[in-house]
N, C-alpha and C positions, 0 to 999 in steps of 0.2 A: 174299342181296344185296338183295332187295326189302324185307326187314324192316329192314335197315340204312338204306335210303333213307327208309322211313317214319319211323324214329326221328329221322333228320336233319331231315326236314321238320317233324316235331312240335316238335323243339327250336328250330328256326328260328322257327316260329310263336309260341312262348312268349316268345322273346327279342325279337321284332319290335317289341313295345310298349315296350321299354326305352328310357328317355330320361334322359340324364345331365345335362341342362341344369337349373339351379336353377329352382324354381317362381317364376314372375314375380309380383311384387306391386308395385303402383303405390306410389311413395313417399308416405307419409302426412304430413299436416300441412303440406303445401306452401302451401295457400291457405286463407283463412277460408271458413266455410260460405257467407257472403254479404258483399258490400261494405257499408260503413256506410250507415245509413239515418237519416232525420230531419234536421232542421236545414237545412244547405245542400244536402243530397242530395234531389233530387226523387223522390217516390214514384211508382211505376208505377200507372196506372189498373188497375182490377180486370179490364177487358177488354183489357189491353195484349197485343200479340202478342209471342211469344218473339223476343227481339232476334236470336238466332242463326238465325232463319228468315226474316229480312227481307233481300231482295236489294238491292244498291246501286242498281239501276234503280228500285226502289220507294222508296228513301230520298231520292234526289235527284229533285226534281220539275221542274227547269228543263231543257228540251230542249237548250238550248245547252250546258249543263254535261255532259249525257249524251253529246252528240256529241263534245265535247272529250275525255272519258274514253275513249270508244271509239277515237278516233284515237290517243291515247296508248298504249293497250293494243296496238294493231296495230303501232306503230312501235318499241316499247321493246325494246332489245337484251337487257336482263337477262331479260326474259320469254322471249325466244327461247333464251337459254342454259338457263334453267330447264326449258323444254319439251324441249330436247335431252338434258338430264340425266335427265329422266323416261324418255325413250326408251332411253337407255343403261342405266339401272337395270332397266327392264322386260326388255330383251334379256339382261342378266346373270342375272336371275332365271330366265328360260326356260332358259338354259344350265345353271344349277345344279340346277333342278328336273328336267331330263332325266337327271341322274346317278342319280336314284332309280329309274329304269326301265332294263331291259336294252337294250343296243344289239344288234339282230338283224341278222345279215349272211347273205346268200345267196351261195353259191359253186358253181361247176361246174368239174370237171376232167376231162381225158381224158389217159390215160397210155398210151404205146406203148413196148413193150420187146421187143428182139430178143435172144434167147439163142442163142449158137453152142454146139452140143454138142461140137464138137471144134475147138480153135483151130489145129490143124495143117493143116486143109484136106484136100484129096484126096477120094477117092471115099467114104471113110467118114464124112465130116463132114456135119452136119445143123444146121438152125436152126429156131427156133420163134418166132412172134410172139405177144406177150401184149398184149391191150388191156383197159384198165380204165376204166370211166366212172363218175363219181360226181357227185351233186348233193346239196347239203346246205344247211340253214339252221341257224344256231346263234348262240350268244352267247359272248363272250370276256371272261373275267375280270370278270364282273358281281359287284359287291360286295354281299353280303347284309348289309344295314344293321342288324345285330343290336343295336348299342349307340347308334344314333341319330346317328352322325357325319354321314352324308350328309343325313339329315333335318334336322338342326340347321343345316347349311350352307345348305340350301334355305330354311329359315325365316329365316335371317339375310338372305339375298338378297331374300326377299319383303318383309321389313320395311324394308330399305333402299330398295326400290322404292316402298313406301308413303310413306316419309319424303320421297323426292324429289317425290312428288305434292303433299304438304303444303307443301314448300318452294316449289313453283311457285305454289300457291294463296296462300301468305303473301306472296310477292313481288308477285303480282297485286293483292292487297288493299292492300298498302303503297303501290303505285303509284297506285291509285285514290284513296287517302287524300291522298297528296301532291299529285296533280293537283287534287282538289277543294279542298284547303286553299289552293293557289296561286290558283285561280280565284276563290274566295270572298274571299281577301285583296285581289285586284285589284278585285273588286266593292265591297268596303268602302272602299278608298282612292278609287275612282271616285265613290262616294257622298259621301265627305268633300270631294272636289274639287268636286263639284256644289254642295254646301252652301257651300263657301268662296267660290265664284264669286258665288253669290247674296248672301252676306254682303258681299263686296267691292263688289258693285253697290249694296247699301244704304248702305254706308259712303261710297261715292263720291257718292251723292245727298245724304247728310247733310253731307259736306264742301262740296258746292256751295251748299247752303242756308246753312251756317254762314258761308261766305265772303260770301255775298250780304247776310246780316244784319250782318256786320262792316263791309261797304262802306257800308251806309246808317246805320251808327252804333248798331245795336241790340245786336249781339254784341260780345264781347271777343276780343282776339288770342289769349288763352289757349285759348278754346274752339276757335278755328281750328286751333291747334297740336295740341290733343287729337284733333280730327277727322282731321287729316292723319296723326297717329300710328296711329289705328285703321285708317284706309284702307291705309296702307303695310304694317301688320302683316298685313292680309287679303291684300294682294298677295304678300307674302313666303310666306304659307301656301300660296297657289296654286302658286307656283314649286316649293316643297318637295313638295307633293302630286303635281304633274305629274311630278317626278323619280321619286317612289315608284311611280306608276302605270306609268311606262316600265320601271322595274326589275321590277315585278310581271309585266308582259307578257313581258319577256325570260326571266324564271324559268319562266313558264308554257310558253313556246315550247320551252325546254330540256327540260322534263319530257315534253312531248308528242312531241318529236322532229321537229317541223316548225313552220312559222309558222301560228299559229291564225288562221283567217279572221276578218275584222272582224265579220261577222254573228254569230260565236260568242263574241265577247268580251263581258264584262259591263261595260256603260257605268255602271251603278249598280244598286242593288237595285230590282226592279220591285214592282208592287203584289201580284203573286202570290208565295206562299212559295217559297223555293228548295229547302228540304228539308222533310220531313215533321216532325211534332211531335217534340220532344226525346225521345230514347230513355230508358228507365227507368234510374234509378241503382242500384236494388237488384237487381243481377245475381247469380244464384246461382253457386256454385263450379263446378257442372256445366257451365254455359254457358262459363265462363272456360276450363275444361279442353278445350273444343272449338275453341279458337283454333288456327289452322293451325300457328303456331310451337310451341305446346305439343304438339300431336299429332305434329309432326315429331320433337321431342325424345323423345317417348315411343316412337315406332317405332324410333328409333335405340337406345334403351335396351333394347327387346325384342330387337333384333338382336344386341347385345352379350351379352345373356343366352344366346341361342342359340349364340353363338361359344364361350362357356364349355363348353356341352355337347359341342360338336365337339372342343374341346381335351381334355376329359376322356376322350372315347371313344378318343382316340389311344393311351391307355395299355392298351387291350384289343386282343385279336387281330383282325385283319382277315380275314374269311371271304369268299372269292370262289368263283365257280362258272363253269366253262367247259363247254359242252356243245354237241352237234350232233345233228341228226336229218336223215336223208336216205336216199338209195338208192345201191346199189353193184352194178355188173354188169359182166361181161366183154363184153357186147354192148350197143350203143346201143339196140337195139330192146327189150331186156329191162330197161331202167333203172327202169321203173315197174311191173313185174310183181310178183306175189306172191312173197315170199321174198327180195326184193332190198333190203328196208328195213333200215337200220342206225342205231344211235344210240351216242353216247359221252357220258360224264359225268365230269367231273374237278373235284371240290371241292378247295380249297386254303386254307391258313391261313398268316398271317405275323404275327410280332410282333417288333419291333426290340428287341434285348437291350441294346445299348449305342448310345446316340445322343448321349452327352456332354452331357446336359441340354437337348436340343432340345425335347422334349415338355414338360418342366417349365417351360422358358422360355415356350413358347407358352401354357401354361395361366396362368402368372403375368401375361403380357401381356394375355390375355383378361379376367382378373379386374380388372386395373388399368383397362382400357378401359371395363369395366362401371361402375367407380366414377366415372370421368370422365363417363359418360353419365348417371348418377344426378345428379351435381352440375349438369350442363348442363340436365337436365329441371327440377330445382328452381329454377335460375336463370331459366329461361324462364317458369315459373309466377309467380315472385315479382317479376319485373321489371315495374315500372310497371303497377299496378292502378289504374284500368282500363288496357286494352292500350295500347301505344305509339302506335298510330294513332288513339286515341280510340275512341268508340263504333263507328266504321266498321270497326275491327279485328274486331268481332264479327259483322259482316254476312255474309250468304251471297254468295259470288262468283257 
């Protein structure tokens, strides 16, 4: 018996490393080694910091913009949904990971039995009481993951959890980029409005002088009409820019999720720079592959790879083990004395013979899902280089 158990354990150990998932290889040729250089593409200084290690708080230098971004992050509902999705995926991973370990239960029973020696009663009848006490710990139908089914399901859940984290980071960076773009657009329009007002003031003074010259006979009526046209054009520009600034403010409030205080609004560009020096244009492919949207797609691809392994493992027998270890005694006082210990072990195996194509369908579905994940990853890499949110999409959150 002991020899058989040792043989079973040895075989289990040898098969424990079996993994039927295909070997993961990152799709090749999705991006160039580096973005174009020279010409209109600015070259990075020799001492330039890795763009993927620059935080947005270091990139944006205006305290007003930083405060607006912080407020937007705190109020954004999409980020709250993304954070909840991360918690959900983390919990699901913990549940799936727990299947790789046995569930140990503790039980205690007490049985009382009365046997009548004679059912007829009378003087010759007798009875006896039998008491049995038992305390055990054991595991029930624990799957010995010989072919990696449970291990691959756990890996898939883990990668989906990682993907949800990258999705949250991607949503956060996209929000930062949108808020910064809206704030800087308002700053640009406010600067143009300031210049237009100064221009209108100059045209108004020119018009006054031209009219005065025409009144004393020095200038012509044509010059007066030209001055009036220039002044009216400047006035019209002011009206259009005031509308643009109002729209910019409404868009900014919508992104932030509340009314931005006046002291945090950009009246115009100040003397101090709003952002740090321009980010380098010659970004390597390794930096591009660290974008959160690309990492999210890659984690989902690895998860689908693991699902193929789990689907393949379903074609092999499922080996389970049920066992208990405890004590058994006819007296409560003798429950933990020498000689009262007992154990049971019951290995089992099952293999569906006819499932009418269920396992084949699951494997085909897993393979198709993996192809979708490959295409999604390649699309994430190839879409808009540089990233959709511009250089900010490469910054550290």
